Steps between C-alpha positions, in 0.01 A plus 500: 500500500750786507475788746446744212195304381365471854521876547355580158135547616610733781721696261219524244265625771751760616554627146124523450466701820778736390329546164166573666651761728715659232196530270370771734822696458494470120134599491568823684822574314297513177243746636686825435858413403644851474353621826585176675864517391535860616348429841707183531816703429420751775408224743813294434717803573331530838500125568813309400437122481503334841355157416538282194158475333535132411595419859201703615264287291661180627466611862147626441378172352663304782327720758168478315522121512536534878197729507303220335611267781394763754162528328453122508593492870255780585220321313584160651532620861214753473729777623419869448764742371473877460777706341469879513685708242539870574741763379561814307343536156710336226727330755450159335245318714279439197783320322564277800131411531492418128795261532363336816161426345626427148495120532262452792141380497263801526253280687754473783702821469320826422592868498281757675533861383203693632376821334419817692235435767137566419292739709353200682845355572617835633237473772611148604762390749819575312629140482159363400550529123816288517358216710292335220817461295695310766586138410310189597689180572724402211524849350766766444403867470736772381388852587620755243471782752298435811357646818825698526349741247363689799846583629634562148310642207185587700703695756718675240211589268277617785240224452523408868473735797794509745292333772409219255868442427579490871218252555642285218843489667335388824285235331729345239725303741199333662331441163808319373533303825141386444594381151794302636292352783246385240772290334610741226870529420555872436803628307544870418732670249581865442662607171690826486711698253670838504320818398721528191427144391129546555500819290678317217247218508209743495650652188530154347135430574397823331714455188495119466189363675537159334818446699399639834545157664852446365764541766870564541769236569474598865131408491580159354692427819216644712246270329697177567609617848138561599383160373792325669422677829129418477575130452710505817210638708283191456607149613363330189609158384427249226150355519381167363346502154288230346649368180289613207443260214278554201252221427508337162299701255194326361440565133149458367515439124136605470553839663535793265587846627259753357650768279389844618391775261792717388349812655547347846878472459748771592635637171848376410655843457856401593 
């Protein structure tokens, strides 16, 4: 068998993955073409290309395949992994989280993005509302914002008193040491952009909300750099997998699948 034929399944898979990812781009490009083109023109002037898009997709898929290995290792070894994502609004952490979780099993890897605290939660120990969301053995939890809200948005917006913020700064190192002592691997990321860049992205969100997640070439690098760095923080390795084989299907010539009434079917509109 030639090398080309041997690599054909892998190449077919890669092309399918490219198509799946590019579909998202095409879908959004068709939303409001005129507005999208105008915003794209302004954005390209501010962000000359810094990474080839095809190479970005190749690197991304390679890294995502490693994330699947990491996920398998966490599940197999019953490890606990917490990744905290913080940063300025529109700095790109949402895009990174999307790409990390894109091909992972939601039963193993989940995202926690808590809403504003209820009146009851406001009366609790500050860290209490985050504790129920921590991982059990064999789980990965990504916090899209976290307990650091107290030192960030709550402090800036006046939702926390100065003495509460000071208490947070005293407590958070010990809280995180407790997490590590309990067997949790804790990784924290902060995403930042300039004031000018943030203002431009806010304008994009206002005028083109369908594309608010789309990022600049610089962000493409930040996505793959973050995933690459995360993979280096955990000493994962290949784990054994049982070979899966499908049993022979048994056909019963006397079995007849019942035809359901037409009103129970989803209409074939397309």
